[in-house]
Structures are given as C-alpha cells and as structure tokens.
VOBA-1610 file (N, C-alpha, C; in pm, whole numbers, padded with zeros to 5 digits, always signed):
BEGIN
Unk+00081-00126-00006Unk+00006-00001+00000Unk+00096+00126-00003Unk+00214+00109+00042Unk+00306+00233+00042Unk+00324+00297-00093Unk+00316+00215-00190Unk+00325+00264-00335Unk+00215+00341-00386Unk+00100+00280-00355Unk-00033+00326-00417Unk-00097+00444-00339Unk-00063+00453-00196Unk-00128+00552-00118Unk-00108+00689-00167Unk+00008+00746-00199Unk+00017+00876-00247Unk-00061+00900-00372Unk-00062+00794-00458Unk-00144+00824-00589Unk-00287+00845-00567Unk-00340+00761-00490Unk-00499+00773-00460Unk-00515+00896-00374Unk-00432+00932-00285Unk-00445+01046-00207Unk-00452+01177-00289Unk-00355+01187-00388Unk-00340+01298-00472Unk-00481+01324-00544Unk-00527+01202-00603Unk-00654+01213-00683Unk-00775+01251-00589Unk-00779+01200-00475Unk-00888+01236-00392Unk-00887+01386-00335Unk-00765+01428-00329Unk-00744+01576-00285Unk-00787+01669-00401Unk-00753+01623-00520Unk-00767+01713-00639Unk-00908+01717-00704Unk-00991+01613-00651Unk-01121+01586-00724Unk-01236+01623-00623Unk-01339+01667-00684Unk-01469+01689-00596Unk-01513+01556-00553Unk-01542+01541-00419Unk-01586+01419-00369Unk-01742+01397-00393Unk-01780+01272-00387Unk-01921+01246-00402Unk-01997+01281-00268Unk-02136+01277-00283Unk-02214+01296-00165Unk-02201+01189-00067Unk-02222+01223+00072Unk-02189+01125+00167Unk-02268+00981+00156Unk-02388+00997+00100Unk-02454+00866+00071Unk-02386+00777-00032Unk-02294+00843-00118Unk-02230+00772-00239Unk-02101+00691-00161Unk-02056+00740-00050Unk-01931+00676+00001Unk-01961+00603+00125Unk-02085+00590+00169Unk-02124+00506+00284Unk-02126+00354+00234Unk-02033+00277+00301Unk-02030+00133+00250Unk-02077+00044+00362Unk-02164+00093+00440Unk-02209+00011+00551Unk-02292-00108+00517Unk-02361-00105+00395Unk-02420-00225+00345Unk-02336-00352+00317Unk-02211-00326+00303Unk-02121-00429+00269Unk-02106-00471+00125Unk-02200-00406+00030Unk-02181-00433-00105Unk-02148-00296-00175Unk-02040-00288-00243Unk-02005-00164-00307Unk-01931-00175-00431Unk-01928-00072-00506Unk-01834-00054-00634Unk-01725+00022-00591Unk-01605-00006-00637Unk-01493+00076-00620Unk-01425+00107-00768Unk-01397+00229-00788Unk-01345+00264-00918Unk-01184+00244-00909Unk-01139+00139-00998Unk-01011+00104-01018Unk-00921+00174-01116Unk-00999+00241-01209Unk-00930+00296-01315Unk-01025+00405-01397Unk-00976+00495-01452Unk-01058+00598-01525Unk-01013+00628-01664Unk-00903+00578-01716Unk-00848+00623-01824Unk-00895+00533-01956Unk-00863+00579-02076Unk-00875+00501-02192Unk-00780+00386-02195Unk-00792+00293-02281Unk-00722+00169-02289Unk-00592+00169-02244Unk-00502+00271-02295Unk-00359+00269-02265Unk-00315+00345-02141Unk-00424+00385-02071Unk-00392+00465-01928Unk-00342+00606-01961Unk-00312+00669-01850Unk-00246+00787-01867Unk-00106+00787-01791Unk+00002+00815-01856Unk+00007+00868-01985Unk+00021+00753-02091Unk+00023+00794-02210Unk+00038+00689-02324Unk+00175+00710-02395Unk+00210+00588-02449Unk+00336+00575-02527Unk+00336+00689-02643Unk+00452+00760-02647Unk+00466+00854-02755Unk+00398+00988-02743Unk+00331+01005-02621Unk+00263+01136-02606Unk+00348+01240-02566Unk+00339+01367-02632Unk+00417+01466-02605Unk+00328+01595-02582Unk+00202+01566-02557Unk+00107+01669-02535Unk+00123+01730-02385Unk+00054+01834-02366Unk+00060+01919-02243Unk+00029+01820-02117Unk-00080+01744-02120Unk-00107+01657-02013Unk-00001+01565-01976Unk+00068+01499-02078Unk+00171+01402-02060Unk+00301+01476-02007Unk+00334+01595-02069Unk+00446+01677-02017Unk+00441+01703-01865Unk+00320+01734-01813Unk+00300+01758-01668Unk+00333+01625-01597Unk+00313+01518-01653Unk+00348+01385-01578Unk+00496+01370-01578Unk+00557+01396-01688Unk+00703+01379-01699Unk+00776+01471-01608Unk+00717+01608-01587Unk+00775+01692-01499Unk+00748+01672-01351Unk+00671+01568-01318Unk+00647+01534-01183Unk+00526+01600-01125Unk+00449+01678-01206Unk+00331+01748-01166Unk+00191+01677-01172Unk+00204+01558-01231Unk+00079+01486-01247Unk+00108+01336-01206Unk+00013+01257-01168Unk+00018+01129-01127Unk-00034+01030-01237Unk+00005+00909-01235Unk-00042+00812-01334Unk-00200+00790-01313Unk-00267+00768-01413Unk-00406+00720-01405Unk-00417+00573-01476Unk-00497+00481-01421Unk-00496+00350-01481Unk-00617+00342-01578Unk-00611+00227-01659Unk-00719+00213-01758Unk-00855+00180-01685Unk-00963+00210-01750Unk-01087+00192-01684Unk-01125+00057-01626Unk-01164+00053-01496Unk-01199-00067-01441Unk-01281-00047-01316Unk-01389-00137-01284Unk-01462-00124-01161Unk-01428-00253-01085Unk-01430-00248-00956Unk-01435-00358-00864Unk-01561-00365-00793Unk-01609-00478-00777Unk-01735-00508-00700Unk-01713-00598-00595Unk-01744-00548-00461Unk-01715-00624-00342Unk-01846-00651-00259Unk-01856-00768-00210Unk-01962-00815-00111Unk-01887-00850+00009Unk-01875-00752+00112Unk-01815-00796+00224Unk-01864-00902+00311Unk-02013-00911+00309Unk-02076-01023+00376Unk-02046-01157+00331Unk-02022-01177+00206Unk-01995-01315+00162Unk-01838-01333+00129Unk-01758-01217+00133Unk-01627-01244+00114Unk-01593-01243-00021Unk-01671-01206-00116Unk-01656-01217-00255Unk-01621-01077-00320Unk-01552-01084-00424Unk-01515-00968-00517Unk-01499-01007-00659Unk-01528-00912-00742Unk-01519-00921-00888Unk-01451-00808-00954Unk-01402-00811-01081Unk-01361-00703-01151Unk-01437-00697-01278Unk-01457-00566-01333Unk-01510-00545-01461Unk-01407-00492-01532Unk-01358-00566-01632Unk-01245-00536-01729Unk-01119-00595-01666Unk-01032-00658-01766Unk-00907-00694-01724Unk-00807-00610-01802Unk-00758-00501-01739Unk-00680-00405-01817Unk-00533-00423-01807Unk-00451-00357-01903Unk-00303-00370-01879Unk-00268-00347-01743Unk-00336-00264-01666Unk-00298-00228-01520Unk-00355-00322-01423Unk-00383-00449-01471Unk-00458-00553-01376Unk-00381-00571-01253Unk-00245-00576-01251Unk-00175-00612-01126Unk-00197-00495-01019Unk-00187-00376-01065Unk-00211-00269-00971Unk-00354-00275-00914Unk-00441-00290-01006Unk-00587-00275-00967Unk-00631-00394-00880Unk-00563-00511-00908Unk-00599-00630-00826Unk-00549-00600-00678Unk-00439-00549-00676Unk-00373-00517-00537Unk-00458-00411-00478Unk-00495-00312-00538Unk-00584-00210-00474Unk-00725-00258-00428Unk-00784-00352-00517Unk-00900-00409-00476Unk-00898-00490-00355Unk-00796-00562-00347Unk-00773-00651-00224Unk-00727-00568-00108Unk-00644-00485-00123Unk-00621-00390-00011Unk-00744-00301+00049Unk-00805-00256-00053Unk-00931-00179-00015Unk-01027-00260+00057Unk-01057-00384+00003Unk-01175-00462+00053Unk-01123-00550+00173Unk-00998-00572+00194Unk-00944-00658+00296Unk-00976-00806+00278Unk-01025-00833+00158Unk-01054-00972+00121Unk-00940-01035+00057Unk-00887-01146+00086Unk-00762-01202+00032Unk-00798-01327-00058Unk-00941-01356-00061Unk-00970-01471-00153Unk-00948-01446-00294Unk-00952-01551-00377Unk-00942-01540-00526Unk-01066-01466-00568Unk-01045-01391-00677Unk-01156-01320-00735Unk-01275-01416-00761Unk-01395-01377-00756Unk-01513-01444-00787Unk-01536-01450-00937Unk-01462-01363-01020Unk-01476-01365-01158Unk-01430-01220-01224Unk-01402-01225-01355Unk-01384-01101-01427Unk-01485-01083-01539Unk-01538-00973-01547Unk-01646-00941-01656Unk-01576-00864-01759Unk-01586-00898-01887Unk-01522-00837-02004Unk-01637-00766-02081Unk-01604-00653-02138Unk-01698-00590-02228Unk-01664-00603-02371Unk-01542-00619-02415Unk-01504-00629-02554Unk-01354-00649-02574Unk-01312-00686-02696Unk-01185-00715-02734Unk-01090-00609-02791Unk-01089-00487-02710Unk-00995-00378-02735Unk-00893-00382-02626Unk-00773-00350-02642Unk-00665-00380-02555Unk-00664-00348-02408Unk-00753-00238-02389Unk-00757-00183-02242Unk-00860-00260-02166Unk-00926-00365-02219Unk-01042-00420-02156Unk-01028-00581-02143Unk-00926-00632-02201Unk-00897-00778-02170Unk-00762-00826-02170Unk-00672-00749-02215Unk-00526-00783-02211Unk-00468-00816-02073Unk-00531-00768-01971Unk-00480-00800-01837Unk-00498-00946-01801Unk-00566-01019-01882Unk-00573-01165-01859Unk-00440-01232-01867Unk-00350-01170-01922Unk-00211-01232-01935Unk-00147-01261-01798Unk-00194-01175-01701Unk-00134-01202-01570Unk-00197-01333-01501Unk-00299-01391-01557Unk-00351-01511-01494Unk-00280-01632-01543Unk-00189-01626-01656Unk-00124-01732-01693Unk-00007-01786-01620Unk+00068-01898-01661Unk+00168-01946-01567Unk+00295-01874-01562Unk+00303-01766-01654Unk+00422-01677-01636Unk+00403-01580-01517Unk+00288-01583-01470Unk+00250-01492-01372Unk+00178-01562-01246Unk+00049-01551-01243Unk-00024-01589-01127Unk-00047-01742-01135Unk-00075-01793-01256Unk-00108-01927-01266Unk-00240-01969-01203Unk-00336-01898-01223Unk-00458-01910-01153Unk-00528-02047-01202Unk-00615-02100-01130Unk-00690-02231-01150Unk-00832-02198-01175Unk-00879-02204-01305Unk-01012-02199-01355Unk-01083-02054-01288Unk-01003-01956-01317Unk-01058-01823-01279Unk-01180-01798-01374Unk-01298-01767-01312Unk-01410-01740-01393Unk-01398-01611-01475Unk-01412-01623-01610Unk-01411-01508-01701Unk-01536-01494-01774Unk-01620-01394-01758Unk-01752-01380-01818Unk-01739-01302-01946Unk-01796-01362-02058Unk-01770-01296-02187Unk-01903-01333-02274Unk-01920-01241-02367Unk-02020-01272-02467Unk-01971-01370-02567Unk-02060-01434-02643Unk-02022-01542-02741Unk-01892-01520-02831Unk-01895-01405-02899Unk-01785-01372-02982Unk-01658-01341-02913Unk-01673-01285-02794Unk-01557-01262-02710Unk-01508-01391-02665Unk-01587-01474-02619Unk-01553-01619-02572Unk-01483-01684-02680Unk-01531-01692-02813Unk-01467-01754-02911Unk-01338-01704-02952Unk-01316-01572-02930Unk-01194-01506-02964Unk-01093-01551-02872Unk-01110-01571-02737Unk-01034-01603-02648Unk-00994-01754-02666Unk-01085-01824-02711Unk-01075-01975-02712Unk-00985-02015-02840Unk-00976-01922-02941Unk-00915-01955-03075Unk-00803-01875-03117Unk-00742-01790-03028Unk-00637-01704-03063Unk-00541-01700-02951Unk-00409-01724-02982Unk-00295-01713-02891Unk-00274-01569-02855Unk-00219-01537-02732Unk-00189-01642-02633Unk-00308-01684-02543Unk-00417-01628-02566Unk-00524-01636-02473Unk-00578-01792-02472Unk-00579-01852-02583Unk-00631-01991-02590Unk-00548-02075-02490Unk-00425-02046-02471Unk-00333-02120-02369Unk-00395-02099-02233Unk-00450-01995-02202Unk-00517-01971-02066Unk-00626-02079-02057Unk-00707-02097-02166Unk-00816-02188-02158Unk-00779-02325-02154Unk-00672-02350-02243Unk-00625-02495-02247Unk-00563-02536-02107Unk-00488-02448-02048Unk-00422-02482-01927Unk-00512-02461-01806Unk-00639-02434-01831Unk-00732-02416-01731Unk-00699-02298-01628Unk-00624-02201-01671Unk-00599-02087-01584Unk-00729-02004-01573Unk-00813-02004-01685Unk-00935-01947-01682Unk-01045-02034-01722Unk-01168-02014-01677Unk-01278-02088-01711Unk-01385-01990-01771Unk-01408-01997-01904Unk-01496-01900-01969Unk-01639-01928-01932Unk-01711-01817-01898Unk-01858-01836-01874Unk-01926-01746-01975Unk-02008-01814-02056Unk-02082-01751-02164Unk-02208-01671-02114Unk-02203-01551-02158Unk-02312-01452-02137Unk-02404-01443-02246Unk-02526-01409-02219Unk-02627-01374-02322Unk-02684-01231-02296Unk-02690-01160-02400Unk-02742-01030-02391Unk-02874-01020-02332Unk-02895-00922-02240Unk-03014-00891-02168Unk-03062-01002-02078Unk-02969-01101-02044Unk-03016-01208-01956Unk-02921-01190-01834Unk-02999-01172-01721Unk-02924-01155-01596Unk-02872-01274-01530Unk-02752-01261-01470Unk-02698-01376-01398Unk-02683-01344-01257Unk-02702-01432-01169Unk-02688-01402-01016Unk-02548-01447-00981Unk-02460-01362-00946Unk-02324-01395-00902Unk-02317-01414-00749Unk-02420-01375-00683Unk-02429-01416-00534Unk-02575-01400-00511Unk-02610-01419-00377Unk-02746-01414-00336Unk-02801-01283-00344Unk-02708-01187-00355Unk-02742-01044-00342Unk-02719-00961-00460Unk-02653-01013-00567Unk-02606-00930-00676Unk-02638-00995-00814Unk-02698-00916-00900Unk-02719-00953-01042Unk-02651-00875-01135Unk-02608-00941-01245Unk-02536-00865-01345Unk-02594-00889-01473Unk-02625-00794-01560Unk-02699-00821-01698Unk-02605-00752-01800Unk-02555-00816-01897Unk-02502-00753-02013Unk-02592-00707-02121Unk-02562-00600-02185Unk-02643-00554-02299Unk-02561-00499-02410Unk-02591-00532-02529Unk-02515-00493-02657Unk-02513-00333-02668Unk-02400-00289-02711Unk-02397-00139-02746Unk-02311-00137-02880Unk-02341-00035-02966Unk-02262-00030-03095Unk-02129+00027-03074Unk-02033-00043-03127Unk-01881+00003-03107Unk-01808-00062-03225Unk-01681-00041-03234Unk-01595-00103-03329Unk-01563-00247-03301Unk-01649-00339-03349Unk-01640-00481-03306Unk-01554-00549-03409Unk-01422-00529-03424Unk-01334-00609-03502Unk-01314-00741-03461Unk-01312-00774-03341Unk-01291-00901-03287Unk-01409-00964-03200Unk-01486-00875-03143Unk-01596-00921-03064Unk-01699-00823-03060Unk-01824-00866-02998Unk-01921-00766-02974Unk-01882-00683-02861Unk-01954-00585-02834Unk-01927-00495-02719Unk-02052-00485-02640Unk-02032-00498-02513Unk-02152-00483-02416Unk-02117-00383-02303Unk-02221-00323-02241Unk-02218-00257-02113Unk-02287-00343-02013Unk-02276-00313-01893Unk-02337-00396-01789Unk-02423-00316-01698Unk-02523-00376-01637Unk-02618-00336-01535Unk-02585-00415-01422Unk-02551-00370-01300Unk-02520-00430-01182Unk-02625-00385-01080Unk-02691-00484-01022Unk-02790-00468-00925Unk-02792-00542-00800Unk-02830-00480-00699Unk-02862-00542-00576Unk-03007-00513-00537Unk-03063-00553-00436Unk-03198-00533-00406Unk-03232-00385-00382Unk-03128-00306-00355Unk-03147-00165-00322Unk-03097-00073-00428Unk-02989-00097-00494Unk-02928+00001-00595Unk-02903-00073-00722Unk-02869+00013-00823Unk-02823-00027-00969Unk-02721+00057-01017Unk-02638+00002-01099Unk-02528+00074-01160Unk-02527+00039-01318Unk-02513+00148-01395Unk-02499+00132-01555Unk-02347+00159-01575Unk-02295+00060-01643Unk-02142+00071-01672Unk-02123+00066-01832Unk-02105+00170-01899Unk-02085+00174-02039Unk-01944+00243-02071Unk-01839+00178-02065Unk-01712+00242-02081Unk-01683+00287-02230Unk-01737+00200-02320Unk-01714+00225-02464Unk-01842+00215-02544Unk-01866+00304-02628Unk-01982+00309-02726Unk-01962+00406-02830Unk-02024+00396-02935Unk-02007+00495-03050Unk-02102+00602-03000Unk-02171+00660-03092Unk-02260+00777-03057Unk-02382+00741-02991Unk-02450+00815-02905Unk-02560+00772-02822Unk-02674+00762-02932Unk-02677+00839-03025Unk-02787+00845-03129Unk-02804+00725-03214Unk-02693+00633-03221Unk-02719+00519-03308Unk-02754+00393-03224Unk-02753+00412-03096Unk-02792+00291-03013Unk-02944+00275-03027Unk-02988+00148-03012Unk-03130+00123-03029Unk-03205+00142-02906Unk-03137+00199-02805Unk-03200+00234-02674Unk-03179+00390-02651Unk-03259+00432-02562Unk-03242+00571-02506Unk-03156+00585-02391Unk-03042+00648-02404Unk-02951+00656-02288Unk-03015+00734-02166Unk-03109+00831-02209Unk-03170+00900-02101Unk-03266+00812-02027Unk-03341+00723-02093Unk-03429+00622-02025Unk-03347+00536-01947Unk-03230+00483-01994Unk-03155+00382-01919Unk-03096+00447-01788Unk-03059+00570-01797Unk-03016+00645-01675Unk-03126+00656-01580Unk-03248+00686-01633Unk-03365+00695-01533Unk-03394+00563-01459Unk-03343+00453-01513Unk-03379+00332-01454Unk-03272+00270-01355Unk-03160+00356-01328Unk-03055+00317-01233Unk-03033+00423-01136Unk-02947+00406-01045Unk-02904+00496-00937Unk-02771+00559-00976Unk-02679+00496-01052Unk-02560+00549-01095Unk-02541+00514-01239Unk-02457+00597-01319Unk-02430+00562-01454Unk-02288+00606-01486Unk-02202+00497-01507Unk-02070+00531-01552Unk-02063+00527-01697Unk-02039+00648-01768Unk-02070+00649-01907Unk-01929+00697-01983Unk-01925+00655-02097Unk-01804+00677-02196Unk-01798+00827-02212Unk-01667+00865-02178Unk-01631+01014-02196Unk-01492+01022-02250Unk-01461+00935-02352Unk-01328+00919-02391Unk-01270+01057-02439Unk-01349+01130-02522Unk-01299+01258-02580Unk-01381+01377-02525Unk-01334+01491-02499Unk-01399+01604-02450Unk-01474+01668-02571Unk-01401+01688-02682Unk-01462+01754-02812Unk-01399+01695-02936Unk-01439+01754-03050Unk-01403+01698-03177Unk-01261+01752-03211Unk-01209+01842-03139Unk-01077+01905-03170Unk-00965+01840-03092Unk-00988+01730-03018Unk-00887+01679-02929Unk-00764+01616-02998Unk-00788+01564-03110Unk-00684+01487-03173Unk-00661+01548-03311Unk-00583+01659-03327Unk-00552+01717-03446Unk-00481+01620-03550Unk-00533+01612-03678Unk-00473+01520-03773Unk-00525+01380-03773Unk-00612+01355-03669Unk-00683+01223-03666Unk-00832+01232-03729Unk-00873+01125-03800Unk-01013+01125-03836Unk-01091+01070-03726Unk-01162+01156-03656Unk-01237+01110-03537Unk-01358+01021-03569Unk-01390+01026-03693Unk-01509+00929-03743Unk-01457+00778-03734Unk-01319+00769-03731Unk-01268+00626-03718Unk-01279+00580-03583Unk-01276+00667-03486Unk-01275+00633-03344Unk-01400+00706-03278Unk-01514+00673-03320Unk-01638+00744-03271Unk-01669+00723-03128Unk-01684+00821-03044Unk-01735+00804-02902Unk-01827+00938-02883Unk-01907+00930-02788Unk-01986+01042-02746Unk-01890+01153-02683Unk-01875+01265-02761Unk-01786+01371-02703Unk-01862+01411-02568Unk-01785+01445-02464Unk-01849+01494-02349Unk-01932+01616-02364Unk-01898+01712-02465Unk-01970+01825-02508Unk-02113+01774-02562Unk-02109+01674-02641Unk-02239+01614-02697Unk-02332+01554-02582Unk-02256+01490-02490Unk-02333+01431-02390Unk-02398+01535-02296Unk-02323+01627-02261Unk-02380+01737-02187Unk-02500+01812-02252Unk-02490+01834-02392Unk-02598+01889-02463Unk-02728+01798-02459Unk-02698+01664-02471Unk-02810+01566-02472Unk-02876+01563-02343Unk-02799+01578-02234Unk-02854+01565-02100Unk-02894+01699-02025Unk-02876+01811-02095Unk-02901+01936-02036Unk-03030+01967-01974Unk-03128+01905-02031Unk-03262+01936-01958Unk-03304+01831-01866Unk-03215+01745-01821Unk-03241+01649-01724Unk-03250+01711-01588Unk-03333+01657-01495Unk-03333+01724-01365Unk-03200+01705-01297Unk-03169+01793-01195Unk-03051+01774-01127Unk-03030+01637-01071Unk-03131+01564-01019Unk-03124+01436-00961Unk-03069+01341-01056Unk-03111+01351-01189Unk-03056+01270-01297Unk-02911+01290-01332Unk-02883+01424-01348Unk-02753+01461-01380Unk-02652+01405-01276Unk-02697+01399-01143Unk-02609+01360-01033Unk-02573+01214-01045Unk-02646+01130-01118Unk-02635+00995-01131Unk-02515+00960-01227Unk-02485+01064-01316Unk-02385+01041-01427Unk-02250+01069-01373Unk-02171+00954-01387Unk-02028+00958-01374Unk-01944+00940-01496Unk-01882+01050-01552Unk-01815+01033-01680Unk-01679+00963-01646Unk-01636+00869-01741Unk-01525+00775-01725Unk-01470+00743-01859Unk-01353+00676-01858Unk-01279+00623-01976Unk-01228+00758-02061Unk-01138+00831-01987Unk-01076+00942-02048Unk-00958+00914-02137Unk-00947+00972-02253Unk-00827+00965-02327Unk-00721+01052-02259Unk-00595+01030-02275Unk-00491+01094-02208Unk-00493+01244-02255Unk-00555+01285-02365Unk-00569+01407-02413Unk-00694+01488-02344Unk-00784+01419-02286Unk-00906+01472-02228Unk-00876+01550-02113Unk-00914+01680-02105Unk-00887+01766-01987Unk-00966+01712-01866Unk-01060+01631-01885Unk-01127+01591-01751Unk-01041+01489-01680Unk-00945+01427-01738Unk-00859+01331-01667Unk-00771+01406-01564Unk-00749+01540-01563Unk-00680+01631-01472Unk-00778+01726-01391Unk-00722+01782-01301Unk-00795+01872-01219Unk-00797+02013-01301Unk-00879+02025-01403Unk-00865+02126-01500Unk-00998+02214-01500Unk-00985+02335-01557Unk-01108+02422-01571Unk-01218+02347-01635Unk-01212+02275-01726Unk-01314+02188-01798Unk-01385+02098-01699Unk-01295+02035-01615Unk-01356+01944-01508Unk-01437+02015-01412Unk-01393+02130-01364Unk-01471+02218-01275Unk-01615+02256-01344Unk-01598+02290-01475Unk-01720+02334-01544Unk-01824+02217-01548Unk-01775+02104-01582Unk-01858+01981-01586Unk-01927+01951-01450Unk-01844+01949-01351Unk-01902+01930-01207Unk-01998+02041-01172Unk-01972+02162-01217Unk-02046+02278-01182Unk-02193+02255-01244Unk-02204+02184-01350Unk-02335+02160-01417Unk-02407+02047-01352Unk-02354+01976-01250Unk-02428+01884-01180Unk-02383+01734-01198Unk-02281+01717-01302Unk-02234+01584-01326Unk-02111+01537-01236Unk-02080+01419-01228Unk-01965+01377-01163Unk-01863+01323-01259Unk-01736+01348-01224Unk-01610+01299-01301Unk-01559+01191-01224Unk-01544+01069-01270Unk-01494+00957-01198Unk-01348+00978-01153Unk-01309+00937-01039Unk-01172+00933-00996Unk-01143+00803-00927Unk-01022+00756-00921Unk-00978+00629-00883Unk-00984+00625-00721Unk-01047+00506-00673Unk-01049+00500-00523Unk-01189+00523-00469Unk-01266+00591-00538Unk-01400+00631-00479Unk-01486+00505-00475Unk-01569+00493-00364Unk-01652+00378-00345Unk-01792+00419-00335Unk-01891+00341-00398Unk-02033+00365-00407Unk-02112+00253-00355Unk-02194+00273-00252Unk-02270+00170-00186Unk-02362+00136-00274Unk-02395-00001-00285Unk-02498-00065-00341Unk-02598-00143-00245
//
C-alpha cells in the first residue's frame, strides 16, 4: 500500500468528492473505481502533449485504464469489470481496499480492445497461474479467447474458465447481486461490445465504458439512466478538436460536449447519477482542469480512482 497511497491521495484531494450517501459502504456491497483512463492509461506511449508533459515533470500522477471492482463484504466475494493492462495494480488495490484475500469470484469483459481484456495475461503460468478463474464473456468474445493465442493457452491450461453470457439475460453472481450484459454499438473488429447493469435489491449501476454515438444505439440513454441509481458513461474525448490530424469518425465516441448537450434538460437528480469515465490521455477531464470544474458545476460527476459507491 505504500506505493499506491500517494497516488490515490493526490486524486482524492484534487477531485470533488461524492455525496456522503455515495461513499457510505455500511451495506457491505459496493463498487470501487479502479481506473478511469482510456485503454492505454495515462500517460500513453509517444505522448508529447501538455497533459503528458505535466506527468514527466512530476506535476501529475499516473491514471489507470478503466475498471470497476465489485465487493460483497458479507460473503467475502469480489469481482472485477475489465481486465486491463494495469490489472496487477488494480487487483492489489481491490484486495487492499476490501481486506478480502480470497481469489476473485470472476472477471467481466466488455469487448476485445486492448484496455479491456489484455490484463488476462497476468492469470497465466508466467505470472499468477490461476486455476479456473471465471471469466464472463459474450459469445464472440468467448470464441476469440478460445481460438487465438496467447489467450487460448489460458483456456487450455485451465488458468481461466470462460462463462458464456447472453445479452439482456441477468445472472446471479451471489445471493445479493445480479449482472446483466447488454449490447452497444462499437468498433467490433474481434468481438461484440457490451455494457453492464449491476444490481442489488437496493441499488443499480450502469457501466458503459465504450460506445459509439448515443444516437445510433437502439436504446435511449436518457431512459437507461432513469432506471438506475448510478451511470458510469463513456467520456473518452471532450470534443471533436482533441486529436488534430486524426479522423475522429474512425474512433467514434460520444464527446463530453455532446453528452452534456443531450442531458442538459435532465433534472439535477438525474444529472447527479452520471459519472463520466474512460478518459483519453488528451481529455482535460482526466486532470484537475477548468473543464472538469465546469462539468462538475453543471451537476455531473467525473470519476476518480479510489471512490466507493454503496449498493
């Protein structure tokens, strides 16, 4: 914990905290944010932009790729959503935070982009050598892992045990927790892409770290937000000018400015549910920036690592 403590302390001091009801974990079931960045984390290889320069000058701390931890203190179980390249740090933080030293109850994957599944490499015999770690995946994602190296070795050596998911079909991962995957439009080169709804008897969370534009989804994001208590939503890019020289149509995401425009007429209670997450290293929301303060002043939350939300 000596290595991680300054990192999480800096983030907590620099970011607006959630309401007291959000960080009360007395129920024993809670979500903990383990990462907030886009697939490659912050900073990224080859980055010479201002955000990254601040890191190299020692003025900013590392942010890890987007991941959520789910903990049930009453049963001693814990799960992770996404297996990121930062898996080893996030697993340590989850176990330190929860005080639970048992093996993970499982890992839920959203899709086959590098920041969302490549952390599975740490489960192989070169590292942890786990025994039948449950990995929950949709059919195409499951097939991709079964038929492509080095991932198929994890299956063959039984380091992981793939659990097939079905869209819009809830599974009970404990007596108190249900998880439902749902399809979202994204760049599906190797697998389909899903978000997740995580539910207890009292609370529910929407997790959509990656999606193309809200308008091409066959569901209303406004309606989906209305049906949950918390919504962690894709905020990869702040606006269309973030990557000069790149064709943004090749990497479509809802720009934060677009989402704010879409949600502007929501009641304050609905805006307060929204936690923007999955920030590219160029996105000013990843830092304690004027843009971040503006978004928070509008009533939204900007995810930061280490925050816990009671379910």
